[in-house]
N, C-alpha and C positions, 0 to 999 in steps of 0.2 A: 265867813267860814269857806275854805276852799275843799270843796267836796271832790273825792277821787274814786274813780271806778277801777276796780281789778277785773279784767275781761278774760275768761277762760273758755276753753272749747267746750268741755262736758263737766258736770258736777260729781264725778266719781273719783274717789281718792287716789291720789298719785303724788309723785314728787312735786311737780310744778302747782298742782292743785293745793296741796298743803302749804306750800309756800305762800301762794296768794292768800290762802286762809289765815296763815300766820300774820301776815301784814293787816289783814282786816281785823283780827282779834288782839293784836298786840297792844293796842292803845297807846303807842309810844309816839307815832306821828301825831302832829297837831291839826288833824283834819278828820272829817267824817268819811268812812269808808265804806263802799259798796262793791259787794261781790256779785257779778253777773256771769251766767254761763250761756254759751250760745245754744247748747243742746239741752234736751232733757226738761223734766218738769220738777218744780219745788218739791212736791210731795214724794216723787220717786227718789229724788236726791237726798232728802232727809231720811228717808227709809234705809237707804244704803250706806248713808254717812251721818249718823245722828248729831254730830258735833256742829253741822251746819244750821241746826235749829237756834243755836247760841247767838247767831249773828242777827243784828238789828236790821240789817238791809242786805237781803240775798234774794236774786232773782233768776229765773231760767226763762230763756226766749223760745224754747221748744223748736229749734231750728231743725228741718228735715235735710235731705242730701243736696248738694250742690250750692251755688250762690243763690242766697234768697233776699230779694229785695224787701220782702215783707219783714225780714228779720232785721234789716238795716233800719227800716222805720220804726221798729219796736225798740231798737237801741237808742236811736235819736230821740224818741218820746221819752225814754228814761233819763237821758243826758239833759233834756229841757226841764223835765219834771223836777228833777233834783238839783238842777244848776251845777252839773259836774263841770269842774274846771280841768282836771287831767283825767285821761284814760290811759290806763296801764295794761297793755296787752301781753299775753303770754302764749308763744307758739305762733305758727304761720297763719292759721284760720283767723284766730282773734286779731292778729296784725292786720289782716285784710279788712276785716269788718271795723276796726278801730280807724283805719285809714279813710274807709268810705264815710264813716261818720264826721270824721274831721273835714273831708271835702264839703259836707253840708253844713258844717259848724266851724269855720275857719279859725275861730278864736280858741278852739279846744286844743290843749296841749296833749302831745302823744309821746308816751314813753313806752318802749318794747324791750322786754327782756329776752335774750337768746338763751334757752335752757340747754340746748344742744344745737350743733350746726350740722349734723349728718345730713339733713334734707337738701343742703346746699350743693352736695355732690351730684344731684339730680339736675340736669340742665334746665328743665321746665321751671322747678322752684327757684333755681337760682336766678333765672331771667325775671321770674315773677317779683321776686324780692327786690331785685334792683330797680325795676320798674316803679314799684310801690315806694322805695326809699327815695327816688328821684322826683315823685309826683307830690308827696306830701312830707313836710318835715317831721322826722322822728328822731327822739332822743334814744339811742340804742345803748342797752346795758348788756353786758354778759356776765354769766354767773361763774365764769372761770377764764383764766388767761388762754387756756387751749381752745375754748369755744370762740374767744375773741380772734384768735390767730386764724382759725379756719374761716370764720366770716370774712375776714379781711382778704385772704388768699383766694377764696373760692368765689366771693361774689363782691369784693371790693366794699364790702359793708364794714364801716369802722365803729366799733363800740367806744363810746366816749367814756364809759365807765366800767369798772369790773366790780361786782358785788357778790361775794360769795354766799350762797344760800346759808339761812340760819335756821336753827331749831331751839325749841322751848326745852332748855337744859334742865329746868325745874321738873318738867313732865317726864323727860326721858332720863330716868335714873335707874341704876341697877337695883335689883330686889332678889329675894331668896330664890335660888334656882330650883330648888326642891318644890317650893309652893307654886312657882311659875309653870313648872311641868305638870304639877298636879292639876292647875287650873285649865291647862290645855290638853289634858289627857295625853301626855307624852311620857315616854318610859324613863325612868330615873336611873337605870342601870346601863345606859348606852351614851356614847359620845355623840352629840347632836351638832351638825352643821346646818345652818339656817339661811334662807334667801327669802326676802321680801321684794317681790316684783310682780307685775301683771304677767299671768301665764300667756305669753305671746311669743312668736317667732322673733329671734334675735336677742332674748333676754337671758340666754345661756342655760336654761334648764336642761336641754339635751347634754351639753357638755358636762355638767354637774353630774348628771345620771351616769355618764360614761365614766366619769372619774370615780364614782361611789363603787363601781364595780371592782376597781383595783384597790380600794381602801378596805382596811381591816374590818371584819363582819360586825364588830362592836359598833362601827361608825354608822349613823343613821343620817337621813337629810330630811329637813322639815322646810316646806314651802308655804309661805303666807301670801295669799293673793289669788285672784281668780282671773279668767280670761278666756278668749275663744279657743285657744290651744290646749285647754285643760285635759280633755278627753284624749287627744293625741299624745300629750306627754305621759299619761297614766298607762296607755297602751304601751308606749316605747319603754317605760320602766318594767313592764311586765315581759316584753321582748327580751330585755337585758337580764331578766331574772333577779331584780332588785326590788320588787314591789313591796315586799314584807319589811323592807328597810327604809321605806319612804313614807312620809306623812304629809298629806295634803290638807291644810287647814282651812283654805278658802279665805275669805275676807275676815281680817282679824282687826277689831277695834282697839283692843288694848294692847298697842304694839310695844310699849315698856315691858310688858310681861312676855311677849314673844322673844325680844332680845335678851331678856334675863334667862330665859330657858335654854337658849343654846350655848355652845361652847365656842363656835367661830361662825362669823358672818361671811357669807360668800356671795359675790355678785359677778358673774362672768358673762356680762352683757356686751353686745357688739357695738353699741352706741349708748352714750350718756353724755350729760353736761357735768353738772356736779351733783349727784344722786343723793337726796336727803336721807335715804336708807342707810347709806354708809355713816353719815354723821349720827344718826340717831343710834346706831350700833355701837359706835365709839363712845357716846355719851353714856351708854349702858354698860361700858367698860368692857366690849368684846372686840378681839382682834378681828381685823378684816382680810380677806383674800379677794382680790378683784382684778379685773382686766385693766389694762392701761389704755383707757379710752377717756376722752373728755377732759374734766379736770380732777379725775381721781387721784393721780400722782401728786396734786397739789396739796392734798390733806392726809394722804396715807403713805407711811415710810416703813423701812423695813424693822424699826424698832417696835411698831405696833401692828404689823401685818405684812402683807405682801402684795405688790402690784405686777403682773405679768403679762406680756403681750398677748393679744387675743389670737395671734397665729401659732401660739405654743402651747396648745390644750395639753399636751404631755406633761407640762409642768404643774397642772392644776392639782392633782392628787398629791404630789410631794410638797406643794406650798400649803396645802391644807394640813399636813402632818407638822410642817414646820411651825405653822400658826398655832397648833395645839400645844406645842412645847415651849411657847413663849412664857417667860416670867416677867409678869407685868403689874402685879399688885393692883392699885387703882391708878396707875399711870396713864392708861388709854383715856380713861374720863377726863383726867387733869388736862390731858393734851387737847381733847375735843373742846373743853370749855374755852381754850384759848384760839381755837380755829374759827368757829361759825356759830354764834349764838343768834336766836331771834332778835335780841335787843339791839346787837351790833348791826344786823341786816336792816332792821327797820330804821334805825338812825341814820344809816347811809342812804336808804331811799328817802327818807325825809328831806335829807339834804338836796338830793336831787329834785324832788318835787318843788322845794322852794326855789331852787336855782331856775327851773323852767318857767315858774310863775312871776319871776321878776319882770 
């Protein structure tokens, strides 16, 4: 049995974390999967993300700030204990730790997925990535063509494979809008524009709130997610005078219910790879309005939504109105089923795992 470890930074629900979880729970790959987070504790992780309890092999290394040699030793101990053959890292922190583990265990195969490449615009991270890539062999995968192009142009890092993120389209299905709003205590007599993202700087919350100010009064915004900027965003909404038209749901576990409750999904983020939230919304048959960053334009087109430049915020409100007027029936979901499913993603990664193990 070729045991494979998915290595993530923290065990709190987000796009790449859900992608790694999906690989571990899909049971499509012919290997035993281990999900390991550098930070946090298992108890705390399961409390905030109950689905993690379903995994047979889930571990947290409780890393503190900075580079921790103790964490490297914990990681190597897990690799030895479970005879891990492939370590699959996600984002720069896990890439560093996986590379250090490989230096100590040279037979270990290292695959790294680039979920976005924004950090490569920073000289320090760019040089860091180049050094790691040159010292330890890594099979690099990008989750979108745009991400692969930035990695090559900014850091001369070549992605050998491009694998779009996939979602469980049996789980993400549309349901009754009325009942979904009832479950989430949302108004049924309003038009709802939803966003699912961590409430942090750069995720577009302020731009969406500014757009809300110029949208008709019957339009409300619904934000799913928590983060360090929550209080700041709530204060900003009050300053704009739109607080009564904004619903902050915090962490939502039943995301298909969230997508079914809204009329349009909006993500005006400054940086992304290929966000799962967009694919999830489309699988729930919701049109999408998003910024043209990362690989978003690879899956969203004008027939099912709108992609606009991050530098043209003035187009955000009109784009939302346009998306509300789309006549799409069930076409968006059918389109999503062809784009990126968990099954297709897992099968593609399984091919890569088998290739590096030869």
